[in-house]
C-alpha distance (Angstrom), angle and dihedral (degrees) to the residues before:
residue distance angle dihedral
M1 . . .
T2 3.73 . .
T3 3.75 126.4 .
V4 3.75 116.2 -131.9
T5 3.83 117.3 -120.7
Y6 3.83 122.7 -124.9
I7 3.80 119.3 -120.7
Q8 3.77 105.8 -124.3
S9 3.79 103.0 -160.1
E10 3.79 147.0 4.9
A11 3.78 88.4 -105.6
E12 3.84 90.3 56.4
L13 3.82 90.5 49.0
D14 3.86 91.4 49.3
T15 3.83 89.5 52.1
L16 3.87 90.4 50.0
L17 3.79 89.8 49.2
T18 3.78 92.0 56.7
T19 3.77 96.0 42.2
A20 3.82 106.7 38.1
T21 3.73 120.3 75.8
L22 3.81 92.1 -156.6
L23 3.86 118.2 19.5
V24 3.82 123.7 -175.1
V25 3.83 115.6 -166.5
D26 3.76 121.9 -170.6
C27 3.78 107.8 -155.0
T28 3.71 106.3 -152.7
A29 3.87 145.9 146.0
T30 3.77 133.4 -145.2
W31 3.85 94.5 -119.6
C32 3.81 94.1 49.5
G33 3.81 113.9 105.6
P34 3.75 98.4 -166.6
C35 3.80 89.7 50.2
K36 3.82 88.4 61.9
L37 3.81 87.7 59.9
V38 3.72 92.2 52.3
S39 3.80 95.8 45.6
P40 3.80 98.1 78.3
L41 3.73 90.5 47.5
M42 3.71 90.6 58.5
D43 3.75 90.3 49.0
Q44 3.90 88.6 52.5
L45 3.86 88.6 46.6
D46 3.76 91.0 53.5
G47 3.87 90.4 48.7
D48 3.76 92.2 48.9
Y49 3.90 99.7 40.3
G50 3.80 102.6 19.8
D51 3.76 91.5 116.9
R52 3.90 92.9 54.1
A53 3.82 102.9 27.3
K54 3.82 135.2 35.1
V55 3.84 113.2 -132.4
F56 3.78 119.8 -162.8
K57 3.83 137.8 163.4
L58 3.82 124.6 -131.4
D59 3.86 121.8 -158.0
M60 3.74 104.2 -139.7
D61 3.80 92.9 -160.5
A62 3.86 90.7 59.8
N63 3.79 93.3 40.6
K64 3.79 107.8 42.2
P65 3.86 94.0 150.3
L66 3.85 88.1 60.2
A67 3.82 91.5 52.4
K68 3.83 86.6 55.8
R69 3.79 93.8 43.9
F70 3.78 94.1 54.6
G71 3.84 96.7 34.5
I72 3.81 94.7 -115.5
R73 3.83 107.7 171.3
S74 3.69 100.1 155.3
I75 3.90 134.1 33.2
P76 2.84 148.1 -110.1
A77 3.78 89.2 51.9
V78 3.76 124.2 163.7
L79 3.84 117.0 -158.1
F80 3.77 122.9 -158.6
F81 3.82 116.6 -155.5
K82 3.80 124.2 -173.7
Q83 3.79 114.2 -167.5
G84 3.76 91.9 -18.6
E85 3.85 96.0 -49.4
L86 3.81 123.4 112.8
K87 3.81 104.2 -119.8
E88 3.85 102.8 167.1
T89 3.79 143.2 4.4
I90 3.75 124.6 -159.5
I91 3.79 115.1 -163.2
G92 3.78 123.9 -159.2
V93 3.83 135.9 2.6
K94 3.79 111.4 -32.5
S95 3.71 135.5 165.4
Y96 3.79 122.7 -85.3
Q97 3.79 87.1 -114.6
E98 3.88 91.1 61.0
F99 3.81 91.5 52.0
S100 3.78 95.0 44.9
D101 3.86 91.2 46.5
A102 3.77 87.8 55.2
V103 3.76 91.5 52.1
E104 3.80 89.7 49.5
R105 3.86 90.8 51.6
H106 3.76 91.9 56.8
L107 3.85 101.2 39.1
């Protein structure tokens, strides 16, 4: 199973938004218990869809301006971008099926 990489900066995210057809961003924080439940699901998503979607994590504590930019008020939050445009946001701990269904909807 793969381990999803963290986006390190707003500039890196902006580059990904312009280059990835489908980008999945798991907004998380080290202190967030529910985020720890979502993390392995993102790793699985990356393993299953890595050839068709880019999956990354984003530490909200290290990237507060991005939380504001995308209106993130609660984590875990998983953002789905298609060709740079935010198409869907899933808040909270959900099943793997719900995350994979969202990827399928935007492929």
